[in-house]
N, C-alpha and C positions, 0 to 999 in steps of 0.2 A: 149570451154567447155560449158556445159549447166549450167543453173542457180543453179541446185542442187549441182553440183560439187563446184561452187564458194561459195555457202552458207556453205557447209561442211568445206571448207578451212577456211572461216571466223570463224566458230565455233571452229575449231581445234586451230587456233591462239589464240582466246579468252580464251579457256580452258588452254592454256599454258602461259597466262599472257601477251599476246601481244595485242596491239590495232592497228588497221589499220590506216596507215598514208596516204597512197596514193593508189588510184585505178583508176587513170586517163586513163589508157590504158587497152585494153582488154587482153593483154598478160602478165600483171604483177600486183602483189599486194606487197606493201611494208608495213611492220609492225615493230613496235618497242615495247620494254618493258621498265619498269621503271628503269631497270639497264642499259639502253642505248644499249641493244643488238638490232640489226637490222636483219630482215629476209626478203629475197626476194623470193616471190613465182612467178615462171615463168611458163606460160602455153604455151605448144608447140601444134600448130594446124596442123602441117604437118603430113602426114600419118605415117611417120617413123622419129624417132629422129636419125639423122645421125651425123657423125663426123663433117661435115661441119656446122651443126646447133650448135653443142657444141663449135666449134671454134668461131663462130660468137657470141655466148653467152659469151665466155671468153673475146673476144675483147670488147664487150659491158661493161662487168664488169671492165675491165682494164681502160676504158675511164671514168668510173663513179668514182668520188672522194669519194663517200660514201663507207665505208667499211661495209660489211655484215658479220654477224657471222654465218649465215646459208643460204643455197640456197635450196629451195624445187622446184623440177622439176616435173611438172604435164603434162603428155602426154596422148594422147587419144588411140593410138594403140600400136605400138611396138618401141623398141629401138634396134638399130643394135648392134651386138656384138663388132664391132669396136668402136662405141660410148661409150659402157660400158668400154671398154679397155682404151679409151681416158680419161674417168672420173677417172678411177682407177690410171692411171699413171700421169695425169696432174691436180689432184685435188688441189694441192698447188698453181698452177698457176691461179686458179680461184679467188683468193683473197677473199675467203669465209671462 
């Protein structure tokens, strides 16, 4: 994602009372609030967000001991209808 998108995400998080904790990687931002809520912003650089990508994201979250209260998925182009369906049916499995 370009610099403007990342800046907008930072501003959005700040406006909602979150401060950025971690931006070590290009594909994610972790933020937390004073009430200990944690948000993961995940950037998808693939041309399409597929079910395979969503499953790998779910696996990554399952392996992460941190519990997030919210997941924000930022993607550049499109998301497949099957990926949307996966999100709708498996949202509880994402530990978000």
